[in-house]
C-alpha positions in Angstrom: 13.6 -17.4 -8.6 12.8 -13.4 -9.2 16.0 -11.7 -9.9 16.0 -8.0 -8.1 14.6 -5.5 -11.0 14.5 -1.7 -11.0 11.1 0.1 -10.3 10.6 3.7 -11.9 8.4 6.3 -10.2 7.7 8.6 -12.6 6.9 12.3 -12.3 5.6 13.5 -15.9 5.3 17.2 -16.6 2.1 16.6 -18.2 -0.2 19.8 -19.3 -4.1 20.1 -17.7 -6.7 18.8 -20.2 -9.3 20.9 -18.5 -9.9 24.4 -20.3 -12.4 27.1 -18.8 -14.9 25.9 -20.6 -14.3 21.9 -20.9 -11.8 19.6 -22.1 -8.7 21.3 -24.3 -8.7 18.9 -27.8 -5.7 17.2 -27.8 -4.5 17.9 -24.8 -5.1 14.1 -23.6 -3.6 12.3 -26.5 -0.2 14.7 -26.1 0.0 13.2 -22.3 -0.6 9.9 -23.7 3.0 10.3 -25.8 4.7 12.0 -22.9 3.7 8.8 -21.0 4.8 6.4 -23.8 8.4 8.2 -24.3 9.0 8.1 -20.6 8.1 4.6 -20.0 11.3 4.3 -23.1 13.1 5.9 -20.9 12.3 4.5 -17.6 13.2 1.4 -19.3 16.0 2.4 -21.9 18.1 4.3 -19.6 17.5 2.7 -16.2 16.8 -1.1 -17.1 13.2 -0.5 -15.1 10.8 -3.1 -15.3 7.7 -1.3 -13.5 6.7 2.4 -13.9 4.7 3.9 -11.7 2.8 7.2 -12.8 1.0 9.8 -10.4 -2.8 10.4 -9.7 -4.6 12.9 -12.2 -1.0 13.2 -14.2 -2.8 12.1 -17.3 -5.4 14.5 -17.2 -4.7 16.9 -14.3 -7.4 17.8 -12.0 -10.6 20.0 -11.9 -12.9 21.7 -9.8 -15.4 21.5 -13.0 -18.2 18.9 -12.6 -19.3 15.4 -13.5 -19.8 16.0 -17.3 -16.2 17.5 -17.6 -14.5 14.5 -15.8 -16.8 12.1 -18.2 -15.4 14.4 -20.7 -11.8 13.6 -20.2 -12.4 9.9 -18.8 -10.8 6.9 -20.9 -12.1 3.8 -21.3 -10.5 -0.1 -21.2 -9.9 -0.6 -24.2 -9.8 2.5 -26.1 -7.4 4.4 -27.7 -5.1 5.6 -24.6 -5.0 2.6 -23.3 -4.0 0.9 -26.4 -1.5 3.4 -26.8 0.2 3.2 -23.4 -0.2 -0.8 -24.0 2.0 -0.1 -26.8 4.2 1.9 -25.2 4.7 -1.2 -22.6 4.9 -3.8 -25.4 7.9 -1.9 -26.8 9.5 -1.3 -23.8 9.3 -4.7 -22.1 7.9 -2.8 -19.0 4.5 -3.2 -16.8 3.3 0.4 -16.1 0.7 1.8 -13.7 -1.5 4.8 -14.6 -4.2 6.2 -13.0 -7.0 8.1 -14.5 -10.9 8.9 -14.7 -12.5 6.0 -16.3 -15.9 5.4 -17.9 -17.5 2.5 -18.5 -20.7 1.5 -20.4 -22.3 -0.5 -17.4 -22.2 2.9 -15.6 -23.5 5.5 -18.0 -23.1 9.0 -16.7 -20.6 8.0 -14.0 -17.1 8.0 -13.9 -14.1 6.1 -11.1 -11.2 7.2 -10.1 -9.2 4.2 -11.8 -5.9 2.4 -11.4 -4.6 0.5 -14.4 -1.5 -2.0 -14.3 -0.4 -2.6 -18.1 1.7 -5.4 -18.8 4.7 -5.8 -21.3 2.3 -8.1 -23.6 0.9 -4.4 -24.3 -2.5 -6.0 -22.0 -4.2 -4.1 -19.4 -3.6 -7.0 -16.7 -5.8 -5.2 -13.9 -8.1 -2.4 -13.2 -8.8 -0.8 -9.7 -11.2 1.5 -9.1 -11.0 3.9 -6.1 -12.7 3.1 -3.0 -11.6 5.1 0.0 -11.3 9.0 0.2 -13.9 11.4 -0.4 -14.3 12.8 -3.6 -16.9 13.2 -6.2 -16.2 10.3 -8.5 -18.3 7.1 -7.6 -17.3 4.7 -5.8 -17.6 0.7 -6.0 -19.4 0.9 -2.5 -21.4 3.5 -3.9 -23.3 1.1 -6.5 -21.7 -2.2 -4.8 -24.3 -4.6 -5.8 -24.3 -3.7 -9.4 -20.4 -3.2 -9.8 -20.3 -6.9 -7.8 -22.7 -8.0 -11.0 -20.6 -6.5 -13.6 -17.1 -7.4 -12.5 -17.4 -9.6 -9.6 -16.3 -9.4 -6.0 -12.7 -10.1 -6.7 -12.7 -6.6 -8.6 -13.2 -4.8 -5.5 -9.3 -5.2 -4.5 -7.6 -7.1 -7.4 -4.0 -8.5 -7.6 -1.8 -9.3 -10.5 0.2 -12.5 -10.5 3.2 -11.4 -12.5 6.8 -12.9 -13.0 7.8 -9.9 -11.1 5.7 -10.8 -8.0 2.1 -9.7 -7.3 1.0 -6.5 -8.1 -1.5 -4.3 -6.9 -2.6 -0.9 -6.9 -4.4 1.7 -4.2 -4.5 5.5 -4.7 -4.1 8.4 -3.4 -5.0 8.8 0.6 -6.1 5.5 0.4 -3.4 3.7 2.4 -4.3 6.1 5.4 -6.6 3.4 6.5 -5.3 0.0 7.1 -8.1 -2.4 5.5 -7.9 -1.7 1.9 -3.6 -2.4 2.1 -4.4 -5.3 4.4 -7.0 -6.8 2.2 -4.6 -6.7 -0.6 -2.0 -8.4 1.5 -3.9 -11.2 2.4 -4.7 -11.6 -1.4 -0.9 -12.3 -2.1 0.3 -8.5 -2.8 3.7 -7.9 -2.8 4.6 -4.6 -4.5 1.6 -2.4 -3.9 1.8 0.8 -5.8 0.4 4.0 -5.1 -0.2 7.0 -7.5 -1.1 10.3 -5.9 -1.5 13.7 -5.8 -0.5 15.7 -3.4 -0.7 19.3 -4.5 -1.5 22.8 -2.5 -5.1 22.0 -3.6 -5.8 18.4 -2.9 -2.7 18.2 0.0 -2.6 15.1 2.2 0.8 14.1 2.7 1.6 17.5 5.0 -0.9 16.5 8.0 1.5 15.4 11.0 2.3 11.8 10.6 1.2 11.3 7.0 5.4 10.7 6.8 4.8 7.7 8.6 1.8 6.0 7.0 3.3 4.5 4.1 6.4 2.9 5.6 3.8 1.6 8.5 1.4 0.0 6.0 5.0 -1.7 4.4 6.1 -2.7 7.8 3.0 -4.1 8.9 2.1 -6.1 5.5 5.6 -7.4 4.9 5.3 -5.7 1.3 7.0 -3.1 -1.1 4.8 0.4 -1.3 5.7 2.5 -4.1 4.1 6.3 -4.0 4.4 8.4 -7.1 3.5 12.1 -6.4 2.1 14.2 -9.0 4.9 16.6 -10.7 3.4 19.7 -9.3 3.4 18.5 -5.5 6.3 19.4 -3.0 6.4 16.2 -1.7 8.7 13.8 -3.6 7.9 10.0 -4.6 9.1 7.4 -2.1 9.3 3.7 -2.3 9.7 1.4 0.9 10.4 -2.2 1.3 9.1 -4.9 3.2 10.7 -3.7 6.5 9.4 -0.3 6.0 12.8 1.4 5.2 12.9 4.2 2.8 14.6 2.7 -0.7 13.6 5.0 -3.3 16.9 7.2 -4.8 15.7 10.2 -6.9 18.0 10.5 -9.8 16.5 13.4 -11.5 12.7 16.2 -11.5 11.2 13.2 -13.3 12.3 9.8 -12.0 12.9 8.1 -8.4 14.4 4.4 -9.0 13.9 1.5 -6.1 15.1 -1.9 -6.6 12.8 -4.4 -5.9 14.2 -7.8 -4.5 11.4 -10.1 -4.2 13.8 -13.6 -3.0 14.5 -10.8 -0.1 11.2 -10.1 0.6 10.0 -13.7 0.9 13.1 -14.9 2.8 12.2 -12.2 5.3 8.7 -13.7 5.4 10.1 -17.3 6.2 11.7 -16.0 9.1 10.7 -17.4 12.5 7.8 -14.9 13.3 8.3 -12.3 11.0 5.6 -13.0 8.9 3.0 -10.8 10.4 0.4 -11.6 8.1 0.2 -15.2 9.6 -0.1 -14.2 13.0 -3.4 -12.3 12.0 -5.9 -13.7 14.7 -9.1 -13.2 12.5 -11.2 -14.8 15.2 -11.0 -12.5 17.7 -11.7 -9.6 15.2 -14.9 -10.8 13.8 -17.3 -8.2 15.8 -15.0 -5.3 14.5 -17.4 -4.0 11.6 -20.7 -5.0 13.6 -21.1 -1.3 13.9 -23.0 0.7 11.0 -20.2 2.2 9.5 -19.5 4.3 6.1 -22.9 2.7 4.1 -22.6 0.9 0.9 -25.2 2.1 -1.7 -24.9 5.3 -0.2 -24.8 6.9 -4.0 -26.8 4.3 -5.8 -28.9 7.0 -7.4 -26.2 8.9 -8.9 -22.9 10.3 -7.7 -22.5 12.7 -4.8 -24.0 15.7 -5.7 -21.1 17.9 -3.4 -18.7 17.2 -0.8 -21.7 18.7 1.2 -23.0 15.3 1.1 -20.3 13.3 1.8 -19.4 15.5 4.9 -23.2 14.5 6.1 -22.6 10.7 5.5 -19.6 10.9 7.6 -21.3 13.2 10.5 -23.9 10.8 10.6 -21.4 7.6 10.7 -19.7 9.6 13.6 -23.0 10.5 15.2 -24.0 6.8 15.5 -20.0 5.6 16.5 -20.5 8.4 19.4 -23.7 6.6 20.6 -22.2 3.1 20.3 -19.4 4.3 22.7 -21.5 6.0 24.9 -20.6 9.8 24.2 
């Protein structure tokens, strides 16, 4: 039996690592040190066993190009990951951290990745962002090579722990049902969602955006916890397996939620309540027969511009119009 525990959504007041011409020396290390302090505070003051940090809060965001993002990206393993892991070990807590990531198998490319650190100080899971447009490399852009290097399970990984089965999606990815459903069908019970909804990257002020996360939690009978960027106007939020809001803001940095795994599993055991068990895949096998967003679309290099991404979206949209007879 897993006892109820506290999840902390953390909005750290970090500094940007990006200067006018590149990465500012020492800025990333300072942000990592602040992360370590906040992990200790979350565990020490609030008894948190799982701490979730927002998207881009380790580095902040810049419109500067590929070379600058590569300079700010970290590696697993690497000094930044080791420092965060050590903080988790001292605190006896898990932490979800989103960052730009370099990997030797993909030189000159970077992923937007989310890592789950364990109380043993280890990286238990690394997820690379798949959905939502940006100029990073998506696993789908280099799908064959990605699967060769990491294996197919790395596309949507889950982590089995003493807190339940954990997973993570980044930013606006939960606006699509598919990635959440993929994780849920792999057993995910707590889906952590680092986001960066700020003025220049705002996707939470759209009509209907407030509905998406509770709906995803409800339809997948899972907890969903969103940590938003410190400069964003939208508060962090958490939802239980019924889609009810359970986050309680305790100060400008922390929003807390109680995760009751026994209650989640009991809810799934109720007659007609386990919505995942009622999915009928044989009725939907035709669903993706259409040529939608193509795999390997940017296998030769990262997207050169948002215009290249929009052009791909337009081509797929036109194909859908033809399919629908428009």
